[in-house]
mmCIF file of the N, C-alpha and C atoms, coordinates in Angstrom:
data_MODEL
# 
_entry.id   MODEL 
# 
loop_
_atom_site.group_PDB 
_atom_site.id 
_atom_site.type_symbol 
_atom_site.label_atom_id 
_atom_site.label_alt_id 
_atom_site.label_comp_id 
_atom_site.label_asym_id 
_atom_site.label_entity_id 
_atom_site.label_seq_id 
_atom_site.pdbx_PDB_ins_code 
_atom_site.Cartn_x 
_atom_site.Cartn_y 
_atom_site.Cartn_z 
_atom_site.occupancy 
_atom_site.B_iso_or_equiv 
_atom_site.pdbx_formal_charge 
_atom_site.auth_seq_id 
_atom_site.auth_comp_id 
_atom_site.auth_asym_id 
_atom_site.auth_atom_id 
_atom_site.pdbx_PDB_model_num 
ATOM 1   N N  . UNK A 1 1  ? 96.424  102.384 -41.043 1.00 0.00 ? 1  UNK A N  1 
ATOM 2   C CA . UNK A 1 1  ? 96.046  101.724 -42.274 1.00 0.00 ? 1  UNK A CA 1 
ATOM 3   C C  . UNK A 1 1  ? 94.544  101.857 -42.500 1.00 0.00 ? 1  UNK A C  1 
ATOM 4   N N  . UNK A 1 2  ? 93.783  101.724 -41.448 1.00 0.00 ? 2  UNK A N  1 
ATOM 5   C CA . UNK A 1 2  ? 92.323  101.756 -41.588 1.00 0.00 ? 2  UNK A CA 1 
ATOM 6   C C  . UNK A 1 2  ? 91.847  103.085 -42.169 1.00 0.00 ? 2  UNK A C  1 
ATOM 7   N N  . UNK A 1 3  ? 92.363  104.180 -41.653 1.00 0.00 ? 3  UNK A N  1 
ATOM 8   C CA . UNK A 1 3  ? 91.942  105.495 -42.139 1.00 0.00 ? 3  UNK A CA 1 
ATOM 9   C C  . UNK A 1 3  ? 92.383  105.709 -43.582 1.00 0.00 ? 3  UNK A C  1 
ATOM 10  N N  . UNK A 1 4  ? 93.582  105.282 -43.921 1.00 0.00 ? 4  UNK A N  1 
ATOM 11  C CA . UNK A 1 4  ? 94.056  105.412 -45.300 1.00 0.00 ? 4  UNK A CA 1 
ATOM 12  C C  . UNK A 1 4  ? 93.160  104.628 -46.253 1.00 0.00 ? 4  UNK A C  1 
ATOM 13  N N  . UNK A 1 5  ? 92.803  103.417 -45.877 1.00 0.00 ? 5  UNK A N  1 
ATOM 14  C CA . UNK A 1 5  ? 91.930  102.603 -46.724 1.00 0.00 ? 5  UNK A CA 1 
ATOM 15  C C  . UNK A 1 5  ? 90.538  103.209 -46.841 1.00 0.00 ? 5  UNK A C  1 
ATOM 16  N N  . UNK A 1 6  ? 90.039  103.733 -45.742 1.00 0.00 ? 6  UNK A N  1 
ATOM 17  C CA . UNK A 1 6  ? 88.717  104.364 -45.773 1.00 0.00 ? 6  UNK A CA 1 
ATOM 18  C C  . UNK A 1 6  ? 88.708  105.519 -46.770 1.00 0.00 ? 6  UNK A C  1 
ATOM 19  N N  . UNK A 1 7  ? 89.779  106.286 -46.804 1.00 0.00 ? 7  UNK A N  1 
ATOM 20  C CA . UNK A 1 7  ? 89.852  107.422 -47.719 1.00 0.00 ? 7  UNK A CA 1 
ATOM 21  C C  . UNK A 1 7  ? 90.068  106.988 -49.168 1.00 0.00 ? 7  UNK A C  1 
ATOM 22  N N  . UNK A 1 8  ? 90.800  105.915 -49.389 1.00 0.00 ? 8  UNK A N  1 
ATOM 23  C CA . UNK A 1 8  ? 91.095  105.429 -50.739 1.00 0.00 ? 8  UNK A CA 1 
ATOM 24  C C  . UNK A 1 8  ? 89.954  104.623 -51.358 1.00 0.00 ? 8  UNK A C  1 
ATOM 25  N N  . UNK A 1 9  ? 89.151  103.997 -50.536 1.00 0.00 ? 9  UNK A N  1 
ATOM 26  C CA . UNK A 1 9  ? 88.131  103.057 -51.008 1.00 0.00 ? 9  UNK A CA 1 
ATOM 27  C C  . UNK A 1 9  ? 87.239  103.605 -52.119 1.00 0.00 ? 9  UNK A C  1 
ATOM 28  N N  . UNK A 1 10 ? 86.676  104.803 -51.993 1.00 0.00 ? 10 UNK A N  1 
ATOM 29  C CA . UNK A 1 10 ? 85.799  105.283 -53.063 1.00 0.00 ? 10 UNK A CA 1 
ATOM 30  C C  . UNK A 1 10 ? 86.522  105.451 -54.400 1.00 0.00 ? 10 UNK A C  1 
ATOM 31  N N  . UNK A 1 11 ? 87.712  106.027 -54.394 1.00 0.00 ? 11 UNK A N  1 
ATOM 32  C CA . UNK A 1 11 ? 88.450  106.251 -55.641 1.00 0.00 ? 11 UNK A CA 1 
ATOM 33  C C  . UNK A 1 11 ? 88.918  104.954 -56.282 1.00 0.00 ? 11 UNK A C  1 
ATOM 34  N N  . UNK A 1 12 ? 89.249  103.972 -55.469 1.00 0.00 ? 12 UNK A N  1 
ATOM 35  C CA . UNK A 1 12 ? 89.742  102.695 -55.990 1.00 0.00 ? 12 UNK A CA 1 
ATOM 36  C C  . UNK A 1 12 ? 88.629  101.666 -56.161 1.00 0.00 ? 12 UNK A C  1 
ATOM 37  N N  . UNK A 1 13 ? 87.405  102.047 -55.828 1.00 0.00 ? 13 UNK A N  1 
ATOM 38  C CA . UNK A 1 13 ? 86.240  101.152 -55.921 1.00 0.00 ? 13 UNK A CA 1 
ATOM 39  C C  . UNK A 1 13 ? 86.470  99.872  -55.114 1.00 0.00 ? 13 UNK A C  1 
ATOM 40  N N  . UNK A 1 14 ? 86.873  100.053 -53.864 1.00 0.00 ? 14 UNK A N  1 
ATOM 41  C CA . UNK A 1 14 ? 87.135  98.923  -52.979 1.00 0.00 ? 14 UNK A CA 1 
ATOM 42  C C  . UNK A 1 14 ? 85.922  98.616  -52.120 1.00 0.00 ? 14 UNK A C  1 
ATOM 43  N N  . UNK A 1 15 ? 85.646  97.353  -51.954 1.00 0.00 ? 15 UNK A N  1 
ATOM 44  C CA . UNK A 1 15 ? 84.666  96.889  -50.979 1.00 0.00 ? 15 UNK A CA 1 
ATOM 45  C C  . UNK A 1 15 ? 85.468  96.366  -49.801 1.00 0.00 ? 15 UNK A C  1 
ATOM 46  N N  . UNK A 1 16 ? 85.428  97.088  -48.703 1.00 0.00 ? 16 UNK A N  1 
ATOM 47  C CA . UNK A 1 16 ? 86.239  96.730  -47.546 1.00 0.00 ? 16 UNK A CA 1 
ATOM 48  C C  . UNK A 1 16 ? 85.364  96.088  -46.482 1.00 0.00 ? 16 UNK A C  1 
ATOM 49  N N  . UNK A 1 17 ? 85.832  94.970  -45.970 1.00 0.00 ? 17 UNK A N  1 
ATOM 50  C CA . UNK A 1 17 ? 85.174  94.290  -44.858 1.00 0.00 ? 17 UNK A CA 1 
ATOM 51  C C  . UNK A 1 17 ? 86.163  94.310  -43.698 1.00 0.00 ? 17 UNK A C  1 
ATOM 52  N N  . UNK A 1 18 ? 85.766  94.959  -42.614 1.00 0.00 ? 18 UNK A N  1 
ATOM 53  C CA . UNK A 1 18 ? 86.626  95.027  -41.427 1.00 0.00 ? 18 UNK A CA 1 
ATOM 54  C C  . UNK A 1 18 ? 86.362  93.798  -40.580 1.00 0.00 ? 18 UNK A C  1 
ATOM 55  N N  . UNK A 1 19 ? 87.409  93.186  -40.080 1.00 0.00 ? 19 UNK A N  1 
ATOM 56  C CA . UNK A 1 19 ? 87.278  91.959  -39.318 1.00 0.00 ? 19 UNK A CA 1 
ATOM 57  C C  . UNK A 1 19 ? 88.204  92.025  -38.115 1.00 0.00 ? 19 UNK A C  1 
ATOM 58  N N  . UNK A 1 20 ? 87.684  91.727  -36.954 1.00 0.00 ? 20 UNK A N  1 
ATOM 59  C CA . UNK A 1 20 ? 88.484  91.703  -35.733 1.00 0.00 ? 20 UNK A CA 1 
ATOM 60  C C  . UNK A 1 20 ? 89.010  90.284  -35.526 1.00 0.00 ? 20 UNK A C  1 
ATOM 61  N N  . UNK A 1 21 ? 90.317  90.106  -35.588 1.00 0.00 ? 21 UNK A N  1 
ATOM 62  C CA . UNK A 1 21 ? 90.864  88.749  -35.472 1.00 0.00 ? 21 UNK A CA 1 
ATOM 63  C C  . UNK A 1 21 ? 90.586  88.118  -34.120 1.00 0.00 ? 21 UNK A C  1 
ATOM 64  N N  . UNK A 1 22 ? 90.299  88.931  -33.126 1.00 0.00 ? 22 UNK A N  1 
ATOM 65  C CA . UNK A 1 22 ? 89.984  88.378  -31.806 1.00 0.00 ? 22 UNK A CA 1 
ATOM 66  C C  . UNK A 1 22 ? 88.673  87.597  -31.808 1.00 0.00 ? 22 UNK A C  1 
ATOM 67  N N  . UNK A 1 23 ? 87.876  87.754  -32.869 1.00 0.00 ? 23 UNK A N  1 
ATOM 68  C CA . UNK A 1 23 ? 86.608  87.037  -32.975 1.00 0.00 ? 23 UNK A CA 1 
ATOM 69  C C  . UNK A 1 23 ? 86.775  85.626  -33.533 1.00 0.00 ? 23 UNK A C  1 
ATOM 70  N N  . UNK A 1 24 ? 87.975  85.282  -33.960 1.00 0.00 ? 24 UNK A N  1 
ATOM 71  C CA . UNK A 1 24 ? 88.204  83.980  -34.580 1.00 0.00 ? 24 UNK A CA 1 
ATOM 72  C C  . UNK A 1 24 ? 89.546  83.416  -34.126 1.00 0.00 ? 24 UNK A C  1 
ATOM 73  N N  . UNK A 1 25 ? 89.518  82.244  -33.535 1.00 0.00 ? 25 UNK A N  1 
ATOM 74  C CA . UNK A 1 25 ? 90.771  81.609  -33.108 1.00 0.00 ? 25 UNK A CA 1 
ATOM 75  C C  . UNK A 1 25 ? 91.683  81.335  -34.298 1.00 0.00 ? 25 UNK A C  1 
ATOM 76  N N  . UNK A 1 26 ? 91.106  80.900  -35.416 1.00 0.00 ? 26 UNK A N  1 
ATOM 77  C CA . UNK A 1 26 ? 91.913  80.599  -36.604 1.00 0.00 ? 26 UNK A CA 1 
ATOM 78  C C  . UNK A 1 26 ? 92.578  81.862  -37.150 1.00 0.00 ? 26 UNK A C  1 
ATOM 79  N N  . UNK A 1 27 ? 91.828  82.956  -37.215 1.00 0.00 ? 27 UNK A N  1 
ATOM 80  C CA . UNK A 1 27 ? 92.396  84.215  -37.711 1.00 0.00 ? 27 UNK A CA 1 
ATOM 81  C C  . UNK A 1 27 ? 93.451  84.743  -36.756 1.00 0.00 ? 27 UNK A C  1 
ATOM 82  N N  . UNK A 1 28 ? 93.192  84.629  -35.478 1.00 0.00 ? 28 UNK A N  1 
ATOM 83  C CA . UNK A 1 28 ? 94.168  85.103  -34.492 1.00 0.00 ? 28 UNK A CA 1 
ATOM 84  C C  . UNK A 1 28 ? 95.472  84.315  -34.607 1.00 0.00 ? 28 UNK A C  1 
ATOM 85  N N  . UNK A 1 29 ? 95.363  83.010  -34.810 1.00 0.00 ? 29 UNK A N  1 
ATOM 86  C CA . UNK A 1 29 ? 96.559  82.181  -34.966 1.00 0.00 ? 29 UNK A CA 1 
ATOM 87  C C  . UNK A 1 29 ? 97.312  82.533  -36.253 1.00 0.00 ? 29 UNK A C  1 
ATOM 88  N N  . UNK A 1 30 ? 96.575  82.775  -37.327 1.00 0.00 ? 30 UNK A N  1 
ATOM 89  C CA . UNK A 1 30 ? 97.197  83.044  -38.628 1.00 0.00 ? 30 UNK A CA 1 
ATOM 90  C C  . UNK A 1 30 ? 97.841  84.429  -38.699 1.00 0.00 ? 30 UNK A C  1 
ATOM 91  N N  . UNK A 1 31 ? 97.176  85.447  -38.152 1.00 0.00 ? 31 UNK A N  1 
ATOM 92  C CA . UNK A 1 31 ? 97.623  86.829  -38.331 1.00 0.00 ? 31 UNK A CA 1 
ATOM 93  C C  . UNK A 1 31 ? 98.152  87.487  -37.060 1.00 0.00 ? 31 UNK A C  1 
ATOM 94  N N  . UNK A 1 32 ? 98.310  86.728  -36.004 1.00 0.00 ? 32 UNK A N  1 
ATOM 95  C CA . UNK A 1 32 ? 98.616  87.267  -34.681 1.00 0.00 ? 32 UNK A CA 1 
ATOM 96  C C  . UNK A 1 32 ? 99.659  88.382  -34.678 1.00 0.00 ? 32 UNK A C  1 
ATOM 97  N N  . UNK A 1 33 ? 100.761 88.202  -35.317 1.00 0.00 ? 33 UNK A N  1 
ATOM 98  C CA . UNK A 1 33 ? 101.849 89.188  -35.278 1.00 0.00 ? 33 UNK A CA 1 
ATOM 99  C C  . UNK A 1 33 ? 101.831 90.145  -36.462 1.00 0.00 ? 33 UNK A C  1 
ATOM 100 N N  . UNK A 1 34 ? 100.781 90.110  -37.256 1.00 0.00 ? 34 UNK A N  1 
ATOM 101 C CA . UNK A 1 34 ? 100.712 90.965  -38.443 1.00 0.00 ? 34 UNK A CA 1 
ATOM 102 C C  . UNK A 1 34 ? 99.600  92.009  -38.371 1.00 0.00 ? 34 UNK A C  1 
ATOM 103 N N  . UNK A 1 35 ? 99.057  92.260  -37.226 1.00 0.00 ? 35 UNK A N  1 
ATOM 104 C CA . UNK A 1 35 ? 97.908  93.160  -37.105 1.00 0.00 ? 35 UNK A CA 1 
ATOM 105 C C  . UNK A 1 35 ? 98.380  94.604  -37.055 1.00 0.00 ? 35 UNK A C  1 
ATOM 106 N N  . UNK A 1 36 ? 97.761  95.490  -37.803 1.00 0.00 ? 36 UNK A N  1 
ATOM 107 C CA . UNK A 1 36 ? 96.686  95.226  -38.748 1.00 0.00 ? 36 UNK A CA 1 
ATOM 108 C C  . UNK A 1 36 ? 97.225  94.591  -40.028 1.00 0.00 ? 36 UNK A C  1 
ATOM 109 N N  . UNK A 1 37 ? 96.366  93.814  -40.655 1.00 0.00 ? 37 UNK A N  1 
ATOM 110 C CA . UNK A 1 37 ? 96.741  93.126  -41.887 1.00 0.00 ? 37 UNK A CA 1 
ATOM 111 C C  . UNK A 1 37 ? 95.672  93.392  -42.941 1.00 0.00 ? 37 UNK A C  1 
ATOM 112 N N  . UNK A 1 38 ? 96.120  93.590  -44.169 1.00 0.00 ? 38 UNK A N  1 
ATOM 113 C CA . UNK A 1 38 ? 95.214  93.771  -45.300 1.00 0.00 ? 38 UNK A CA 1 
ATOM 114 C C  . UNK A 1 38 ? 95.294  92.521  -46.152 1.00 0.00 ? 38 UNK A C  1 
ATOM 115 N N  . UNK A 1 39 ? 94.150  91.873  -46.337 1.00 0.00 ? 39 UNK A N  1 
ATOM 116 C CA . UNK A 1 39 ? 94.114  90.660  -47.147 1.00 0.00 ? 39 UNK A CA 1 
ATOM 117 C C  . UNK A 1 39 ? 93.185  90.863  -48.329 1.00 0.00 ? 39 UNK A C  1 
ATOM 118 N N  . UNK A 1 40 ? 93.407  90.051  -49.333 1.00 0.00 ? 40 UNK A N  1 
ATOM 119 C CA . UNK A 1 40 ? 92.557  90.069  -50.511 1.00 0.00 ? 40 UNK A CA 1 
ATOM 120 C C  . UNK A 1 40 ? 91.773  88.775  -50.595 1.00 0.00 ? 40 UNK A C  1 
ATOM 121 N N  . UNK A 1 41 ? 91.420  88.406  -51.814 1.00 0.00 ? 41 UNK A N  1 
ATOM 122 C CA . UNK A 1 41 ? 90.679  87.165  -52.036 1.00 0.00 ? 41 UNK A CA 1 
ATOM 123 C C  . UNK A 1 41 ? 91.462  85.969  -51.506 1.00 0.00 ? 41 UNK A C  1 
ATOM 124 N N  . UNK A 1 42 ? 90.756  84.981  -51.016 1.00 0.00 ? 42 UNK A N  1 
ATOM 125 C CA . UNK A 1 42 ? 91.336  83.774  -50.435 1.00 0.00 ? 42 UNK A CA 1 
ATOM 126 C C  . UNK A 1 42 ? 92.372  84.104  -49.356 1.00 0.00 ? 42 UNK A C  1 
ATOM 127 N N  . UNK A 1 43 ? 92.140  85.202  -48.635 1.00 0.00 ? 43 UNK A N  1 
ATOM 128 C CA . UNK A 1 43 ? 93.007  85.609  -47.523 1.00 0.00 ? 43 UNK A CA 1 
ATOM 129 C C  . UNK A 1 43 ? 94.452  85.860  -47.935 1.00 0.00 ? 43 UNK A C  1 
ATOM 130 N N  . UNK A 1 44 ? 94.657  86.216  -49.194 1.00 0.00 ? 44 UNK A N  1 
ATOM 131 C CA . UNK A 1 44 ? 96.003  86.579  -49.652 1.00 0.00 ? 44 UNK A CA 1 
ATOM 132 C C  . UNK A 1 44 ? 96.464  87.822  -48.892 1.00 0.00 ? 44 UNK A C  1 
ATOM 133 N N  . UNK A 1 45 ? 97.623  87.760  -48.290 1.00 0.00 ? 45 UNK A N  1 
ATOM 134 C CA . UNK A 1 45 ? 98.147  88.897  -47.538 1.00 0.00 ? 45 UNK A CA 1 
ATOM 135 C C  . UNK A 1 45 ? 98.732  89.913  -48.509 1.00 0.00 ? 45 UNK A C  1 
ATOM 136 N N  . UNK A 1 46 ? 98.187  91.130  -48.460 1.00 0.00 ? 46 UNK A N  1 
ATOM 137 C CA . UNK A 1 46 ? 98.670  92.218  -49.310 1.00 0.00 ? 46 UNK A CA 1 
ATOM 138 C C  . UNK A 1 46 ? 99.751  92.999  -48.572 1.00 0.00 ? 46 UNK A C  1 
ATOM 139 N N  . UNK A 1 47 ? 99.480  93.370  -47.339 1.00 0.00 ? 47 UNK A N  1 
ATOM 140 C CA . UNK A 1 47 ? 100.461 94.072  -46.514 1.00 0.00 ? 47 UNK A CA 1 
ATOM 141 C C  . UNK A 1 47 ? 99.998  94.020  -45.064 1.00 0.00 ? 47 UNK A C  1 
ATOM 142 N N  . UNK A 1 48 ? 100.904 94.387  -44.167 1.00 0.00 ? 48 UNK A N  1 
ATOM 143 C CA . UNK A 1 48 ? 100.538 94.439  -42.756 1.00 0.00 ? 48 UNK A CA 1 
ATOM 144 C C  . UNK A 1 48 ? 101.317 95.537  -42.063 1.00 0.00 ? 48 UNK A C  1 
ATOM 145 N N  . UNK A 1 49 ? 100.845 95.891  -40.887 1.00 0.00 ? 49 UNK A N  1 
ATOM 146 C CA . UNK A 1 49 ? 101.331 97.014  -40.068 1.00 0.00 ? 49 UNK A CA 1 
ATOM 147 C C  . UNK A 1 49 ? 100.963 98.360  -40.684 1.00 0.00 ? 49 UNK A C  1 
ATOM 148 N N  . UNK A 1 50 ? 101.492 98.651  -41.876 1.00 0.00 ? 50 UNK A N  1 
ATOM 149 C CA . UNK A 1 50 ? 101.219 99.921  -42.548 1.00 0.00 ? 50 UNK A CA 1 
ATOM 150 C C  . UNK A 1 50 ? 100.733 99.632  -43.958 1.00 0.00 ? 50 UNK A C  1 
ATOM 151 N N  . UNK A 1 51 ? 99.932  100.527 -44.491 1.00 0.00 ? 51 UNK A N  1 
ATOM 152 C CA . UNK A 1 51 ? 99.464  100.359 -45.858 1.00 0.00 ? 51 UNK A CA 1 
ATOM 153 C C  . UNK A 1 51 ? 100.639 100.503 -46.818 1.00 0.00 ? 51 UNK A C  1 
ATOM 154 N N  . UNK A 1 52 ? 100.834 99.487  -47.628 1.00 0.00 ? 52 UNK A N  1 
ATOM 155 C CA . UNK A 1 52 ? 101.848 99.516  -48.678 1.00 0.00 ? 52 UNK A CA 1 
ATOM 156 C C  . UNK A 1 52 ? 101.100 99.760  -49.975 1.00 0.00 ? 52 UNK A C  1 
ATOM 157 N N  . UNK A 1 53 ? 101.093 100.993 -50.408 1.00 0.00 ? 53 UNK A N  1 
ATOM 158 C CA . UNK A 1 53 ? 100.297 101.370 -51.577 1.00 0.00 ? 53 UNK A CA 1 
ATOM 159 C C  . UNK A 1 53 ? 100.765 100.643 -52.831 1.00 0.00 ? 53 UNK A C  1 
ATOM 160 N N  . UNK A 1 54 ? 102.073 100.423 -52.964 1.00 0.00 ? 54 UNK A N  1 
ATOM 161 C CA . UNK A 1 54 ? 102.576 99.690  -54.134 1.00 0.00 ? 54 UNK A CA 1 
ATOM 162 C C  . UNK A 1 54 ? 102.058 98.257  -54.137 1.00 0.00 ? 54 UNK A C  1 
ATOM 163 N N  . UNK A 1 55 ? 102.032 97.620  -52.989 1.00 0.00 ? 55 UNK A N  1 
ATOM 164 C CA . UNK A 1 55 ? 101.523 96.251  -52.895 1.00 0.00 ? 55 UNK A CA 1 
ATOM 165 C C  . UNK A 1 55 ? 100.028 96.214  -53.186 1.00 0.00 ? 55 UNK A C  1 
ATOM 166 N N  . UNK A 1 56 ? 99.290  97.196  -52.678 1.00 0.00 ? 56 UNK A N  1 
ATOM 167 C CA . UNK A 1 56 ? 97.851  97.260  -52.942 1.00 0.00 ? 56 UNK A CA 1 
ATOM 168 C C  . UNK A 1 56 ? 97.590  97.484  -54.425 1.00 0.00 ? 56 UNK A C  1 
ATOM 169 N N  . UNK A 1 57 ? 98.305  98.420  -55.034 1.00 0.00 ? 57 UNK A N  1 
ATOM 170 C CA . UNK A 1 57 ? 98.126  98.685  -56.464 1.00 0.00 ? 57 UNK A CA 1 
ATOM 171 C C  . UNK A 1 57 ? 98.472  97.458  -57.306 1.00 0.00 ? 57 UNK A C  1 
ATOM 172 N N  . UNK A 1 58 ? 99.537  96.749  -56.950 1.00 0.00 ? 58 UNK A N  1 
ATOM 173 C CA . UNK A 1 58 ? 99.921  95.538  -57.680 1.00 0.00 ? 58 UNK A CA 1 
ATOM 174 C C  . UNK A 1 58 ? 98.847  94.465  -57.545 1.00 0.00 ? 58 UNK A C  1 
ATOM 175 N N  . UNK A 1 59 ? 98.304  94.316  -56.356 1.00 0.00 ? 59 UNK A N  1 
ATOM 176 C CA . UNK A 1 59 ? 97.236  93.343  -56.135 1.00 0.00 ? 59 UNK A CA 1 
ATOM 177 C C  . UNK A 1 59 ? 96.009  93.693  -56.978 1.00 0.00 ? 59 UNK A C  1 
ATOM 178 N N  . UNK A 1 60 ? 95.615  94.960  -56.947 1.00 0.00 ? 60 UNK A N  1 
ATOM 179 C CA . UNK A 1 60 ? 94.437  95.381  -57.709 1.00 0.00 ? 60 UNK A CA 1 
ATOM 180 C C  . UNK A 1 60 ? 94.651  95.212  -59.206 1.00 0.00 ? 60 UNK A C  1 
ATOM 181 N N  . UNK A 1 61 ? 95.843  95.508  -59.703 1.00 0.00 ? 61 UNK A N  1 
ATOM 182 C CA . UNK A 1 61 ? 96.141  95.332  -61.130 1.00 0.00 ? 61 UNK A CA 1 
ATOM 183 C C  . UNK A 1 61 ? 96.039  93.861  -61.526 1.00 0.00 ? 61 UNK A C  1 
ATOM 184 N N  . UNK A 1 62 ? 96.443  92.990  -60.643 1.00 0.00 ? 62 UNK A N  1 
ATOM 185 C CA . UNK A 1 62 ? 96.417  91.558  -60.924 1.00 0.00 ? 62 UNK A CA 1 
ATOM 186 C C  . UNK A 1 62 ? 94.999  90.993  -60.948 1.00 0.00 ? 62 UNK A C  1 
ATOM 187 N N  . UNK A 1 63 ? 94.112  91.517  -60.109 1.00 0.00 ? 63 UNK A N  1 
ATOM 188 C CA . UNK A 1 63 ? 92.769  90.922  -60.026 1.00 0.00 ? 63 UNK A CA 1 
ATOM 189 C C  . UNK A 1 63 ? 91.745  91.606  -60.917 1.00 0.00 ? 63 UNK A C  1 
ATOM 190 N N  . UNK A 1 64 ? 92.093  92.756  -61.457 1.00 0.00 ? 64 UNK A N  1 
ATOM 191 C CA . UNK A 1 64 ? 91.099  93.487  -62.267 1.00 0.00 ? 64 UNK A CA 1 
ATOM 192 C C  . UNK A 1 64 ? 91.283  93.288  -63.731 1.00 0.00 ? 64 UNK A C  1 
# 
């Protein structure tokens, strides 16, 4: 997922912040079984394990 997002970011005008859940007990508790996870504003879960392009596109359409 990380490599796919890195490649898509410029074309989709994404600002990506990478975060290691091991650095936060709260994040580890919330996302433990969903890593890697892609979240949006207010920690909205967009997809996890693999990049779901349809879910990402739907999220971007909703916020833009």
